Structure formats: structure tokens, C-alpha cells
PDB file of the backbone (N, CA, C, O) and the ligand in Angstrom, with CONECT records:
HET     ZN  A 101       1
ATOM      1  N   MET A   1       0.228  73.735  -7.913  1.00  0.00           N
ATOM      2  CA  MET A   1       0.392  73.849  -6.465  1.00  0.00           C
ATOM      3  C   MET A   1       1.852  73.707  -6.050  1.00  0.00           C
ATOM      4  O   MET A   1       2.249  74.198  -4.993  1.00  0.00           O
ATOM      5  N   ASP A   2       2.659  73.034  -6.884  1.00  0.00           N
ATOM      6  CA  ASP A   2       4.056  72.827  -6.518  1.00  0.00           C
ATOM      7  C   ASP A   2       4.860  74.111  -6.654  1.00  0.00           C
ATOM      8  O   ASP A   2       4.615  74.933  -7.537  1.00  0.00           O
ATOM      9  N   MET A   3       5.810  74.256  -5.769  1.00  0.00           N
ATOM     10  CA  MET A   3       6.694  75.412  -5.811  1.00  0.00           C
ATOM     11  C   MET A   3       8.132  74.925  -5.858  1.00  0.00           C
ATOM     12  O   MET A   3       8.418  73.773  -5.533  1.00  0.00           O
ATOM     13  N   HIS A   4       9.029  75.803  -6.261  1.00  0.00           N
ATOM     14  CA  HIS A   4      10.441  75.472  -6.200  1.00  0.00           C
ATOM     15  C   HIS A   4      10.855  75.309  -4.739  1.00  0.00           C
ATOM     16  O   HIS A   4      10.284  75.927  -3.840  1.00  0.00           O
ATOM     17  N   GLU A   5      11.866  74.459  -4.526  1.00  0.00           N
ATOM     18  CA  GLU A   5      12.341  74.245  -3.156  1.00  0.00           C
ATOM     19  C   GLU A   5      13.075  75.466  -2.621  1.00  0.00           C
ATOM     20  O   GLU A   5      12.964  75.815  -1.446  1.00  0.00           O
ATOM     21  N   ALA A   6      13.838  76.116  -3.522  1.00  0.00           N
ATOM     22  CA  ALA A   6      14.641  77.252  -3.092  1.00  0.00           C
ATOM     23  C   ALA A   6      14.810  78.234  -4.242  1.00  0.00           C
ATOM     24  O   ALA A   6      14.576  77.889  -5.401  1.00  0.00           O
ATOM     25  N   CYS A   7      15.211  79.439  -3.924  1.00  0.00           N
ATOM     26  CA  CYS A   7      15.450  80.474  -4.923  1.00  0.00           C
ATOM     27  C   CYS A   7      16.663  80.077  -5.767  1.00  0.00           C
ATOM     28  O   CYS A   7      17.687  79.644  -5.238  1.00  0.00           O
ATOM     29  N   GLY A   8      16.532  80.232  -7.085  1.00  0.00           N
ATOM     30  CA  GLY A   8      17.619  79.878  -7.980  1.00  0.00           C
ATOM     31  C   GLY A   8      18.818  80.801  -7.885  1.00  0.00           C
ATOM     32  O   GLY A   8      19.925  80.413  -8.258  1.00  0.00           O
ATOM     33  N   LYS A   9      18.624  81.997  -7.399  1.00  0.00           N
ATOM     34  CA  LYS A   9      19.716  82.970  -7.312  1.00  0.00           C
ATOM     35  C   LYS A   9      20.425  82.942  -5.967  1.00  0.00           C
ATOM     36  O   LYS A   9      21.652  82.863  -5.909  1.00  0.00           O
ATOM     37  N   CYS A  10      19.658  83.006  -4.890  1.00  0.00           N
ATOM     38  CA  CYS A  10      20.290  83.158  -3.575  1.00  0.00           C
ATOM     39  C   CYS A  10      20.183  81.905  -2.707  1.00  0.00           C
ATOM     40  O   CYS A  10      20.818  81.833  -1.654  1.00  0.00           O
ATOM     41  N   GLY A  11      19.395  80.923  -3.128  1.00  0.00           N
ATOM     42  CA  GLY A  11      19.293  79.700  -2.342  1.00  0.00           C
ATOM     43  C   GLY A  11      18.331  79.775  -1.179  1.00  0.00           C
ATOM     44  O   GLY A  11      18.253  78.836  -0.387  1.00  0.00           O
ATOM     45  N   GLN A  12      17.591  80.872  -1.053  1.00  0.00           N
ATOM     46  CA  GLN A  12      16.613  81.001   0.035  1.00  0.00           C
ATOM     47  C   GLN A  12      15.590  79.877  -0.073  1.00  0.00           C
ATOM     48  O   GLN A  12      14.959  79.712  -1.117  1.00  0.00           O
ATOM     49  N   ARG A  13      15.422  79.100   1.003  1.00  0.00           N
ATOM     50  CA  ARG A  13      14.418  78.028   1.006  1.00  0.00           C
ATOM     51  C   ARG A  13      13.024  78.648   1.058  1.00  0.00           C
ATOM     52  O   ARG A  13      12.800  79.622   1.776  1.00  0.00           O
ATOM     53  N   TYR A  14      12.089  78.079   0.294  1.00  0.00           N
ATOM     54  CA  TYR A  14      10.721  78.599   0.267  1.00  0.00           C
ATOM     55  C   TYR A  14       9.827  77.917   1.288  1.00  0.00           C
ATOM     56  O   TYR A  14       8.802  78.479   1.675  1.00  0.00           O
ATOM     57  N   HIS A  15      10.185  76.732   1.730  1.00  0.00           N
ATOM     58  CA  HIS A  15       9.398  76.032   2.739  1.00  0.00           C
ATOM     59  C   HIS A  15      10.066  76.264   4.089  1.00  0.00           C
ATOM     60  O   HIS A  15      10.933  75.497   4.508  1.00  0.00           O
ATOM     61  N   LEU A  16       9.655  77.317   4.753  1.00  0.00           N
ATOM     62  CA  LEU A  16      10.308  77.702   6.005  1.00  0.00           C
ATOM     63  C   LEU A  16       9.943  76.765   7.144  1.00  0.00           C
ATOM     64  O   LEU A  16      10.790  76.450   7.980  1.00  0.00           O
ATOM     65  N   GLU A  17       8.708  76.321   7.191  1.00  0.00           N
ATOM     66  CA  GLU A  17       8.244  75.395   8.223  1.00  0.00           C
ATOM     67  C   GLU A  17       6.974  74.734   7.708  1.00  0.00           C
ATOM     68  O   GLU A  17       6.368  75.229   6.757  1.00  0.00           O
ATOM     69  N   PRO A  18       6.552  73.608   8.325  1.00  0.00           N
ATOM     70  CA  PRO A  18       5.318  72.963   7.868  1.00  0.00           C
ATOM     71  C   PRO A  18       4.120  73.918   7.975  1.00  0.00           C
ATOM     72  O   PRO A  18       4.004  74.670   8.943  1.00  0.00           O
ATOM     73  N   SER A  19       3.263  73.882   7.007  1.00  0.00           N
ATOM     74  CA  SER A  19       2.054  74.725   6.949  1.00  0.00           C
ATOM     75  C   SER A  19       2.366  76.215   6.933  1.00  0.00           C
ATOM     76  O   SER A  19       1.533  77.031   7.328  1.00  0.00           O
ATOM     77  N   PHE A  20       3.550  76.567   6.483  1.00  0.00           N
ATOM     78  CA  PHE A  20       3.918  77.985   6.479  1.00  0.00           C
ATOM     79  C   PHE A  20       2.954  78.810   5.642  1.00  0.00           C
ATOM     80  O   PHE A  20       2.576  79.914   6.035  1.00  0.00           O
ATOM     81  N   TYR A  21       2.555  78.282   4.494  1.00  0.00           N
ATOM     82  CA  TYR A  21       1.757  79.074   3.556  1.00  0.00           C
ATOM     83  C   TYR A  21       0.261  79.076   3.857  1.00  0.00           C
ATOM     84  O   TYR A  21      -0.520  79.604   3.065  1.00  0.00           O
ATOM     85  N   SER A  22      -0.154  78.497   4.984  1.00  0.00           N
ATOM     86  CA  SER A  22      -1.582  78.580   5.306  1.00  0.00           C
ATOM     87  C   SER A  22      -1.988  80.031   5.567  1.00  0.00           C
ATOM     88  O   SER A  22      -3.145  80.394   5.359  1.00  0.00           O
ATOM     89  N   GLY A  23      -1.057  80.851   6.015  1.00  0.00           N
ATOM     90  CA  GLY A  23      -1.358  82.276   6.211  1.00  0.00           C
ATOM     91  C   GLY A  23      -1.521  83.024   4.901  1.00  0.00           C
ATOM     92  O   GLY A  23      -2.082  84.118   4.865  1.00  0.00           O
ATOM     93  N   ALA A  24      -1.028  82.429   3.828  1.00  0.00           N
ATOM     94  CA  ALA A  24      -1.145  83.084   2.523  1.00  0.00           C
ATOM     95  C   ALA A  24      -2.578  83.127   2.031  1.00  0.00           C
ATOM     96  O   ALA A  24      -2.892  83.861   1.095  1.00  0.00           O
ATOM     97  N   MET A  25      -3.462  82.339   2.660  1.00  0.00           N
ATOM     98  CA  MET A  25      -4.860  82.370   2.213  1.00  0.00           C
ATOM     99  C   MET A  25      -5.496  83.725   2.533  1.00  0.00           C
ATOM    100  O   MET A  25      -6.443  84.133   1.860  1.00  0.00           O
ATOM    101  N   TYR A  26      -4.991  84.421   3.542  1.00  0.00           N
ATOM    102  CA  TYR A  26      -5.527  85.756   3.828  1.00  0.00           C
ATOM    103  C   TYR A  26      -5.103  86.732   2.736  1.00  0.00           C
ATOM    104  O   TYR A  26      -5.882  87.584   2.307  1.00  0.00           O
ATOM    105  N   VAL A  27      -3.862  86.594   2.298  1.00  0.00           N
ATOM    106  CA  VAL A  27      -3.384  87.427   1.189  1.00  0.00           C
ATOM    107  C   VAL A  27      -4.165  87.084  -0.072  1.00  0.00           C
ATOM    108  O   VAL A  27      -4.560  87.969  -0.830  1.00  0.00           O
ATOM    109  N   SER A  28      -4.384  85.788  -0.288  1.00  0.00           N
ATOM    110  CA  SER A  28      -5.135  85.334  -1.452  1.00  0.00           C
ATOM    111  C   SER A  28      -6.543  85.905  -1.445  1.00  0.00           C
ATOM    112  O   SER A  28      -7.051  86.324  -2.485  1.00  0.00           O
ATOM    113  N   HIS A  29      -7.169  85.924  -0.289  1.00  0.00           N
ATOM    114  CA  HIS A  29      -8.520  86.477  -0.181  1.00  0.00           C
ATOM    115  C   HIS A  29      -8.522  87.955  -0.556  1.00  0.00           C
ATOM    116  O   HIS A  29      -9.408  88.411  -1.279  1.00  0.00           O
ATOM    117  N   ALA A  30      -7.541  88.700  -0.070  1.00  0.00           N
ATOM    118  CA  ALA A  30      -7.465  90.128  -0.407  1.00  0.00           C
ATOM    119  C   ALA A  30      -7.279  90.317  -1.913  1.00  0.00           C
ATOM    120  O   ALA A  30      -7.885  91.207  -2.510  1.00  0.00           O
ATOM    121  N   LEU A  31      -6.445  89.482  -2.522  1.00  0.00           N
ATOM    122  CA  LEU A  31      -6.234  89.574  -3.963  1.00  0.00           C
ATOM    123  C   LEU A  31      -7.511  89.235  -4.730  1.00  0.00           C
ATOM    124  O   LEU A  31      -7.834  89.878  -5.729  1.00  0.00           O
ATOM    125  N   GLN A  32      -8.235  88.221  -4.254  1.00  0.00           N
ATOM    126  CA  GLN A  32      -9.481  87.841  -4.920  1.00  0.00           C
ATOM    127  C   GLN A  32     -10.506  88.965  -4.841  1.00  0.00           C
ATOM    128  O   GLN A  32     -11.188  89.258  -5.824  1.00  0.00           O
ATOM    129  N   VAL A  33     -10.615  89.587  -3.688  1.00  0.00           N
ATOM    130  CA  VAL A  33     -11.568  90.695  -3.534  1.00  0.00           C
ATOM    131  C   VAL A  33     -11.183  91.836  -4.478  1.00  0.00           C
ATOM    132  O   VAL A  33     -12.046  92.431  -5.122  1.00  0.00           O
ATOM    133  N   ALA A  34      -9.882  92.137  -4.557  1.00  0.00           N
ATOM    134  CA  ALA A  34      -9.423  93.196  -5.465  1.00  0.00           C
ATOM    135  C   ALA A  34      -9.730  92.834  -6.914  1.00  0.00           C
ATOM    136  O   ALA A  34     -10.159  93.686  -7.692  1.00  0.00           O
ATOM    137  N   LEU A  35      -9.512  91.576  -7.276  1.00  0.00           N
ATOM    138  CA  LEU A  35      -9.788  91.137  -8.651  1.00  0.00           C
ATOM    139  C   LEU A  35     -11.276  91.238  -8.969  1.00  0.00           C
ATOM    140  O   LEU A  35     -11.661  91.790 -10.000  1.00  0.00           O
ATOM    141  N   LEU A  36     -12.112  90.702  -8.079  1.00  0.00           N
ATOM    142  CA  LEU A  36     -13.549  90.710  -8.338  1.00  0.00           C
ATOM    143  C   LEU A  36     -14.080  92.135  -8.425  1.00  0.00           C
ATOM    144  O   LEU A  36     -14.922  92.438  -9.270  1.00  0.00           O
ATOM    145  N   THR A  37     -13.589  93.005  -7.558  1.00  0.00           N
ATOM    146  CA  THR A  37     -14.014  94.401  -7.609  1.00  0.00           C
ATOM    147  C   THR A  37     -13.575  95.052  -8.912  1.00  0.00           C
ATOM    148  O   THR A  37     -14.342  95.789  -9.533  1.00  0.00           O
ATOM    149  N   SER A  38     -12.343  94.780  -9.326  1.00  0.00           N
ATOM    150  CA  SER A  38     -11.832  95.365 -10.569  1.00  0.00           C
ATOM    151  C   SER A  38     -12.627  94.893 -11.775  1.00  0.00           C
ATOM    152  O   SER A  38     -12.971  95.688 -12.650  1.00  0.00           O
ATOM    153  N   VAL A  39     -12.920  93.583 -11.820  1.00  0.00           N
ATOM    154  CA  VAL A  39     -13.691  93.040 -12.941  1.00  0.00           C
ATOM    155  C   VAL A  39     -15.091  93.633 -12.959  1.00  0.00           C
ATOM    156  O   VAL A  39     -15.611  93.978 -14.020  1.00  0.00           O
ATOM    157  N   TYR A  40     -15.698  93.749 -11.787  1.00  0.00           N
ATOM    158  CA  TYR A  40     -17.044  94.319 -11.718  1.00  0.00           C
ATOM    159  C   TYR A  40     -17.054  95.762 -12.214  1.00  0.00           C
ATOM    160  O   TYR A  40     -17.901  96.138 -13.024  1.00  0.00           O
ATOM    161  N   VAL A  41     -16.117  96.563 -11.729  1.00  0.00           N
ATOM    162  CA  VAL A  41     -16.067  97.979 -12.121  1.00  0.00           C
ATOM    163  C   VAL A  41     -15.764  98.110 -13.615  1.00  0.00           C
ATOM    164  O   VAL A  41     -16.355  98.943 -14.302  1.00  0.00           O
ATOM    165  N   ALA A  42     -14.837  97.280 -14.117  1.00  0.00           N
ATOM    166  CA  ALA A  42     -14.511  97.336 -15.545  1.00  0.00           C
ATOM    167  C   ALA A  42     -15.722  96.980 -16.399  1.00  0.00           C
ATOM    168  O   ALA A  42     -15.997  97.644 -17.398  1.00  0.00           O
ATOM    169  N   LEU A  43     -16.449  95.929 -16.006  1.00  0.00           N
ATOM    170  CA  LEU A  43     -17.669  95.557 -16.739  1.00  0.00           C
ATOM    171  C   LEU A  43     -18.690  96.684 -16.705  1.00  0.00           C
ATOM    172  O   LEU A  43     -19.303  97.024 -17.717  1.00  0.00           O
ATOM    173  N   ARG A  44     -18.854  97.245 -15.537  1.00  0.00           N
ATOM    174  CA  ARG A  44     -19.865  98.291 -15.351  1.00  0.00           C
ATOM    175  C   ARG A  44     -19.541  99.523 -16.199  1.00  0.00           C
ATOM    176  O   ARG A  44     -20.420 100.095 -16.843  1.00  0.00           O
ATOM    177  N   VAL A  45     -18.262  99.922 -16.189  1.00  0.00           N
ATOM    178  CA  VAL A  45     -17.867 101.143 -16.900  1.00  0.00           C
ATOM    179  C   VAL A  45     -17.817 100.909 -18.405  1.00  0.00           C
ATOM    180  O   VAL A  45     -18.278 101.747 -19.180  1.00  0.00           O
ATOM    181  N   LEU A  46     -17.258  99.774 -18.823  1.00  0.00           N
ATOM    182  CA  LEU A  46     -17.026  99.556 -20.252  1.00  0.00           C
ATOM    183  C   LEU A  46     -18.269  99.062 -20.987  1.00  0.00           C
ATOM    184  O   LEU A  46     -18.547  99.518 -22.096  1.00  0.00           O
ATOM    185  N   PHE A  47     -19.019  98.139 -20.388  1.00  0.00           N
ATOM    186  CA  PHE A  47     -20.121  97.506 -21.121  1.00  0.00           C
ATOM    187  C   PHE A  47     -21.493  97.755 -20.502  1.00  0.00           C
ATOM    188  O   PHE A  47     -22.500  97.751 -21.210  1.00  0.00           O
ATOM    189  N   ASN A  48     -21.540  97.969 -19.207  1.00  0.00           N
ATOM    190  CA  ASN A  48     -22.785  98.197 -18.477  1.00  0.00           C
ATOM    191  C   ASN A  48     -23.876  97.200 -18.859  1.00  0.00           C
ATOM    192  O   ASN A  48     -24.945  97.604 -19.316  1.00  0.00           O
ATOM    193  N   PRO A  49     -23.616  95.889 -18.677  1.00  0.00           N
ATOM    194  CA  PRO A  49     -24.630  94.902 -19.053  1.00  0.00           C
ATOM    195  C   PRO A  49     -25.845  94.976 -18.135  1.00  0.00           C
ATOM    196  O   PRO A  49     -25.729  95.318 -16.958  1.00  0.00           O
ATOM    197  N   GLU A  50     -27.001  94.655 -18.684  1.00  0.00           N
ATOM    198  CA  GLU A  50     -28.237  94.745 -17.895  1.00  0.00           C
ATOM    199  C   GLU A  50     -28.410  93.555 -16.969  1.00  0.00           C
ATOM    200  O   GLU A  50     -28.887  93.698 -15.843  1.00  0.00           O
ATOM    201  N   SER A  51     -28.016  92.364 -17.453  1.00  0.00           N
ATOM    202  CA  SER A  51     -28.229  91.157 -16.660  1.00  0.00           C
ATOM    203  C   SER A  51     -27.141  90.990 -15.603  1.00  0.00           C
ATOM    204  O   SER A  51     -25.953  91.133 -15.891  1.00  0.00           O
ATOM    205  N   GLU A  52     -27.566  90.684 -14.370  1.00  0.00           N
ATOM    206  CA  GLU A  52     -26.572  90.458 -13.311  1.00  0.00           C
ATOM    207  C   GLU A  52     -25.844  89.134 -13.502  1.00  0.00           C
ATOM    208  O   GLU A  52     -24.781  88.921 -12.918  1.00  0.00           O
ATOM    209  N   ASN A  53     -26.415  88.234 -14.324  1.00  0.00           N
ATOM    210  CA  ASN A  53     -25.731  86.972 -14.601  1.00  0.00           C
ATOM    211  C   ASN A  53     -24.397  87.200 -15.307  1.00  0.00           C
ATOM    212  O   ASN A  53     -23.452  86.437 -15.108  1.00  0.00           O
ATOM    213  N   VAL A  54     -24.316  88.231 -16.119  1.00  0.00           N
ATOM    214  CA  VAL A  54     -23.061  88.552 -16.810  1.00  0.00           C
ATOM    215  C   VAL A  54     -21.987  88.889 -15.785  1.00  0.00           C
ATOM    216  O   VAL A  54     -20.843  88.452 -15.916  1.00  0.00           O
ATOM    217  N   TYR A  55     -22.345  89.657 -14.775  1.00  0.00           N
ATOM    218  CA  TYR A  55     -21.392  90.010 -13.720  1.00  0.00           C
ATOM    219  C   TYR A  55     -20.938  88.763 -12.970  1.00  0.00           C
ATOM    220  O   TYR A  55     -19.746  88.562 -12.735  1.00  0.00           O
ATOM    221  N   ILE A  56     -21.896  87.940 -12.604  1.00  0.00           N
ATOM    222  CA  ILE A  56     -21.591  86.745 -11.806  1.00  0.00           C
ATOM    223  C   ILE A  56     -20.682  85.804 -12.590  1.00  0.00           C
ATOM    224  O   ILE A  56     -19.658  85.352 -12.076  1.00  0.00           O
ATOM    225  N   ILE A  57     -21.058  85.509 -13.838  1.00  0.00           N
ATOM    226  CA  ILE A  57     -20.280  84.557 -14.639  1.00  0.00           C
ATOM    227  C   ILE A  57     -18.887  85.110 -14.934  1.00  0.00           C
ATOM    228  O   ILE A  57     -17.898  84.383 -14.832  1.00  0.00           O
ATOM    229  N   THR A  58     -18.805  86.371 -15.292  1.00  0.00           N
ATOM    230  CA  THR A  58     -17.507  86.951 -15.649  1.00  0.00           C
ATOM    231  C   THR A  58     -16.570  87.022 -14.445  1.00  0.00           C
ATOM    232  O   THR A  58     -15.383  86.719 -14.569  1.00  0.00           O
ATOM    233  N   THR A  59     -17.086  87.417 -13.290  1.00  0.00           N
ATOM    234  CA  THR A  59     -16.208  87.516 -12.125  1.00  0.00           C
ATOM    235  C   THR A  59     -15.745  86.131 -11.660  1.00  0.00           C
ATOM    236  O   THR A  59     -14.586  85.957 -11.285  1.00  0.00           O
ATOM    237  N   ILE A  60     -16.643  85.159 -11.684  1.00  0.00           N
ATOM    238  CA  ILE A  60     -16.246  83.806 -11.280  1.00  0.00           C
ATOM    239  C   ILE A  60     -15.250  83.226 -12.278  1.00  0.00           C
ATOM    240  O   ILE A  60     -14.267  82.597 -11.885  1.00  0.00           O
ATOM    241  N   ALA A  61     -15.504  83.438 -13.571  1.00  0.00           N
ATOM    242  CA  ALA A  61     -14.588  82.921 -14.591  1.00  0.00           C
ATOM    243  C   ALA A  61     -13.201  83.553 -14.460  1.00  0.00           C
ATOM    244  O   ALA A  61     -12.189  82.865 -14.592  1.00  0.00           O
ATOM    245  N   SER A  62     -13.156  84.851 -14.204  1.00  0.00           N
ATOM    246  CA  SER A  62     -11.849  85.500 -14.053  1.00  0.00           C
ATOM    247  C   SER A  62     -11.124  84.978 -12.813  1.00  0.00           C
ATOM    248  O   SER A  62      -9.904  84.816 -12.828  1.00  0.00           O
ATOM    249  N   ALA A  63     -11.868  84.716 -11.746  1.00  0.00           N
ATOM    250  CA  ALA A  63     -11.244  84.181 -10.528  1.00  0.00           C
ATOM    251  C   ALA A  63     -10.681  82.788 -10.768  1.00  0.00           C
ATOM    252  O   ALA A  63      -9.596  82.459 -10.288  1.00  0.00           O
ATOM    253  N   VAL A  64     -11.426  81.966 -11.516  1.00  0.00           N
ATOM    254  CA  VAL A  64     -10.971  80.596 -11.779  1.00  0.00           C
ATOM    255  C   VAL A  64      -9.765  80.608 -12.716  1.00  0.00           C
ATOM    256  O   VAL A  64      -8.798  79.880 -12.493  1.00  0.00           O
ATOM    257  N   VAL A  65      -9.819  81.430 -13.759  1.00  0.00           N
ATOM    258  CA  VAL A  65      -8.716  81.482 -14.727  1.00  0.00           C
ATOM    259  C   VAL A  65      -7.437  81.981 -14.060  1.00  0.00           C
ATOM    260  O   VAL A  65      -6.347  81.484 -14.343  1.00  0.00           O
ATOM    261  N   LEU A  66      -7.575  82.956 -13.180  1.00  0.00           N
ATOM    262  CA  LEU A  66      -6.391  83.546 -12.549  1.00  0.00           C
ATOM    263  C   LEU A  66      -6.023  82.872 -11.230  1.00  0.00           C
ATOM    264  O   LEU A  66      -5.188  83.389 -10.488  1.00  0.00           O
ATOM    265  N   LEU A  67      -6.631  81.731 -10.927  1.00  0.00           N
ATOM    266  CA  LEU A  67      -6.334  81.042  -9.667  1.00  0.00           C
ATOM    267  C   LEU A  67      -4.856  80.666  -9.515  1.00  0.00           C
ATOM    268  O   LEU A  67      -4.289  80.901  -8.447  1.00  0.00           O
ATOM    269  N   PRO A  68      -4.200  80.087 -10.546  1.00  0.00           N
ATOM    270  CA  PRO A  68      -2.769  79.778 -10.382  1.00  0.00           C
ATOM    271  C   PRO A  68      -1.915  81.017 -10.140  1.00  0.00           C
ATOM    272  O   PRO A  68      -0.966  80.984  -9.357  1.00  0.00           O
ATOM    273  N   VAL A  69      -2.259  82.104 -10.815  1.00  0.00           N
ATOM    274  CA  VAL A  69      -1.518  83.357 -10.615  1.00  0.00           C
ATOM    275  C   VAL A  69      -1.735  83.861  -9.199  1.00  0.00           C
ATOM    276  O   VAL A  69      -0.795  84.291  -8.530  1.00  0.00           O
ATOM    277  N   ASN A  70      -2.979  83.805  -8.750  1.00  0.00           N
ATOM    278  CA  ASN A  70      -3.311  84.257  -7.408  1.00  0.00           C
ATOM    279  C   ASN A  70      -2.568  83.433  -6.356  1.00  0.00           C
ATOM    280  O   ASN A  70      -2.058  83.982  -5.380  1.00  0.00           O
ATOM    281  N   LEU A  71      -2.508  82.122  -6.555  1.00  0.00           N
ATOM    282  CA  LEU A  71      -1.839  81.237  -5.599  1.00  0.00           C
ATOM    283  C   LEU A  71      -0.365  81.598  -5.454  1.00  0.00           C
ATOM    284  O   LEU A  71       0.138  81.770  -4.343  1.00  0.00           O
ATOM    285  N   ARG A  72       0.312  81.708  -6.577  1.00  0.00           N
ATOM    286  CA  ARG A  72       1.744  82.018  -6.532  1.00  0.00           C
ATOM    287  C   ARG A  72       2.004  83.419  -5.993  1.00  0.00           C
ATOM    288  O   ARG A  72       2.910  83.630  -5.185  1.00  0.00           O
ATOM    289  N   LEU A  73       1.199  84.373  -6.450  1.00  0.00           N
ATOM    290  CA  LEU A  73       1.401  85.754  -6.026  1.00  0.00           C
ATOM    291  C   LEU A  73       1.153  85.910  -4.529  1.00  0.00           C
ATOM    292  O   LEU A  73       1.897  86.616  -3.848  1.00  0.00           O
ATOM    293  N   SER A  74       0.115  85.257  -4.013  1.00  0.00           N
ATOM    294  CA  SER A  74      -0.175  85.387  -2.586  1.00  0.00           C
ATOM    295  C   SER A  74       0.916  84.741  -1.733  1.00  0.00           C
ATOM    296  O   SER A  74       1.270  85.256  -0.673  1.00  0.00           O
ATOM    297  N   ARG A  75       1.443  83.612  -2.202  1.00  0.00           N
ATOM    298  CA  ARG A  75       2.552  82.987  -1.462  1.00  0.00           C
ATOM    299  C   ARG A  75       3.797  83.862  -1.506  1.00  0.00           C
ATOM    300  O   ARG A  75       4.522  83.986  -0.519  1.00  0.00           O
ATOM    301  N   SER A  76       4.034  84.463  -2.662  1.00  0.00           N
ATOM    302  CA  SER A  76       5.198  85.333  -2.807  1.00  0.00           C
ATOM    303  C   SER A  76       5.085  86.560  -1.905  1.00  0.00           C
ATOM    304  O   SER A  76       6.055  86.958  -1.261  1.00  0.00           O
ATOM    305  N   ILE A  77       3.897  87.150  -1.866  1.00  0.00           N
ATOM    306  CA  ILE A  77       3.680  88.306  -0.996  1.00  0.00           C
ATOM    307  C   ILE A  77       3.818  87.890   0.464  1.00  0.00           C
ATOM    308  O   ILE A  77       4.412  88.614   1.263  1.00  0.00           O
ATOM    309  N   TYR A  78       3.271  86.723   0.817  1.00  0.00           N
ATOM    310  CA  TYR A  78       3.291  86.270   2.208  1.00  0.00           C
ATOM    311  C   TYR A  78       4.715  86.018   2.699  1.00  0.00           C
ATOM    312  O   TYR A  78       5.067  86.412   3.811  1.00  0.00           O
ATOM    313  N   ILE A  79       5.535  85.363   1.874  1.00  0.00           N
ATOM    314  CA  ILE A  79       6.900  85.075   2.330  1.00  0.00           C
ATOM    315  C   ILE A  79       7.708  86.360   2.466  1.00  0.00           C
ATOM    316  O   ILE A  79       8.660  86.417   3.245  1.00  0.00           O
ATOM    317  N   ASN A  80       7.332  87.398   1.707  1.00  0.00           N
ATOM    318  CA  ASN A  80       8.030  88.669   1.824  1.00  0.00           C
ATOM    319  C   ASN A  80       7.704  89.418   3.105  1.00  0.00           C
ATOM    320  O   ASN A  80       8.389  90.383   3.448  1.00  0.00           O
ATOM    321  N   PHE A  81       6.661  88.986   3.823  1.00  0.00           N
ATOM    322  CA  PHE A  81       6.413  89.554   5.147  1.00  0.00           C
ATOM    323  C   PHE A  81       7.495  89.104   6.136  1.00  0.00           C
ATOM    324  O   PHE A  81       7.782  89.800   7.109  1.00  0.00           O
ATOM    325  N   PHE A  82       8.091  87.931   5.877  1.00  0.00           N
ATOM    326  CA  PHE A  82       9.005  87.335   6.858  1.00  0.00           C
ATOM    327  C   PHE A  82      10.455  87.280   6.391  1.00  0.00           C
ATOM    328  O   PHE A  82      11.368  87.264   7.216  1.00  0.00           O
ATOM    329  N   VAL A  83      10.673  87.250   5.096  1.00  0.00           N
ATOM    330  CA  VAL A  83      12.026  87.161   4.553  1.00  0.00           C
ATOM    331  C   VAL A  83      12.277  88.405   3.720  1.00  0.00           C
ATOM    332  O   VAL A  83      11.555  88.674   2.760  1.00  0.00           O
ATOM    333  N   SER A  84      13.290  89.154   4.084  1.00  0.00           N
ATOM    334  CA  SER A  84      13.571  90.369   3.327  1.00  0.00           C
ATOM    335  C   SER A  84      14.674  90.110   2.300  1.00  0.00           C
ATOM    336  O   SER A  84      15.515  89.228   2.468  1.00  0.00           O
ATOM    337  N   TYR A  85      14.641  90.881   1.273  1.00  0.00           N
ATOM    338  CA  TYR A  85      15.602  90.742   0.184  1.00  0.00           C
ATOM    339  C   TYR A  85      16.968  91.267   0.634  1.00  0.00           C
ATOM    340  O   TYR A  85      17.076  92.368   1.173  1.00  0.00           O
ATOM    341  N   ASN A  86      18.007  90.459   0.404  1.00  0.00           N
ATOM    342  CA  ASN A  86      19.357  90.884   0.762  1.00  0.00           C
ATOM    343  C   ASN A  86      20.189  90.931  -0.515  1.00  0.00           C
ATOM    344  O   ASN A  86      20.427  89.903  -1.148  1.00  0.00           O
ATOM    345  N   LYS A  87      20.621  92.104  -0.880  1.00  0.00           N
ATOM    346  CA  LYS A  87      21.320  92.312  -2.152  1.00  0.00           C
ATOM    347  C   LYS A  87      22.650  91.556  -2.192  1.00  0.00           C
ATOM    348  O   LYS A  87      23.113  91.183  -3.270  1.00  0.00           O
ATOM    349  N   GLU A  88      23.273  91.324  -1.018  1.00  0.00           N
ATOM    350  CA  GLU A  88      24.585  90.650  -0.985  1.00  0.00           C
ATOM    351  C   GLU A  88      24.502  89.212  -1.473  1.00  0.00           C
ATOM    352  O   GLU A  88      25.481  88.687  -2.004  1.00  0.00           O
ATOM    353  N   TYR A  89      23.354  88.564  -1.303  1.00  0.00           N
ATOM    354  CA  TYR A  89      23.217  87.185  -1.711  1.00  0.00           C
ATOM    355  C   TYR A  89      22.843  87.026  -3.173  1.00  0.00           C
ATOM    356  O   TYR A  89      22.768  85.906  -3.678  1.00  0.00           O
ATOM    357  N   ASP A  90      22.607  88.141  -3.861  1.00  0.00           N
ATOM    358  CA  ASP A  90      22.194  88.091  -5.254  1.00  0.00           C
ATOM    359  C   ASP A  90      23.423  87.871  -6.129  1.00  0.00           C
ATOM    360  O   ASP A  90      24.106  88.824  -6.505  1.00  0.00           O
ATOM    361  N   VAL A  91      23.697  86.624  -6.445  1.00  0.00           N
ATOM    362  CA  VAL A  91      24.851  86.294  -7.287  1.00  0.00           C
ATOM    363  C   VAL A  91      24.370  85.887  -8.674  1.00  0.00           C
ATOM    364  O   VAL A  91      23.489  85.036  -8.799  1.00  0.00           O
ATOM    365  N   GLN A  92      24.925  86.470  -9.689  1.00  0.00           N
ATOM    366  CA  GLN A  92      24.514  86.109 -11.052  1.00  0.00           C
ATOM    367  C   GLN A  92      25.642  85.478 -11.802  1.00  0.00           C
ATOM    368  O   GLN A  92      25.480  85.110 -12.966  1.00  0.00           O
TER     369      GLN A  92
HETATM  370 ZN    ZN A 101      16.545  84.775  -4.037  1.00  0.00          ZN2+
END
């Protein structure tokens, strides 16, 4: 759940205001729906299991395993709605 305080390259602060990332849950939800749909379609096309329990267990397991990735990715996408990349600040 912890994030870096600021970008290592440009110094952009990641905590813009209190509760800033609560809006990221909408992005997270969209990512989860995309993941679950992708897993379902992949299972259906590749293996076509007869039992619906296979679909349920596999989609839930993939969501749980990828939860940290989803959390970071949704926050990253959300902050990019408000902070744009500025090439001038990119110092290496
Ligand atoms: Zn940066």
C-alpha cells in the first residue's frame, strides 16, 4: 500500500492532497473488470472448462494475485489525469 513520496527523477510529489487516491478506486474497478473479462475469455477459448467453478476460482485468484499491480497501476493512471509529464524536468 505504501508509495514513494516523490518521483526519483523529477521530484513530483505523489501525495497531492489528503485522500487524493480515493478516486483511483474507479480506475481500479475498470482494470478489475478488464482483467476478469480477459481471464474469462482466455479460459473459455483455450480450455473451455465445463464447470463454472473453474471460472469463478480462476478469476478470483487472478484478481487477488494481481491486486498489488492493480493498486499501483490504478494510482499511476489516476495521477496522470491531473499531472502531465514535463520533459524539461526529466534530469538523469
Ligand atoms: Zn517524474
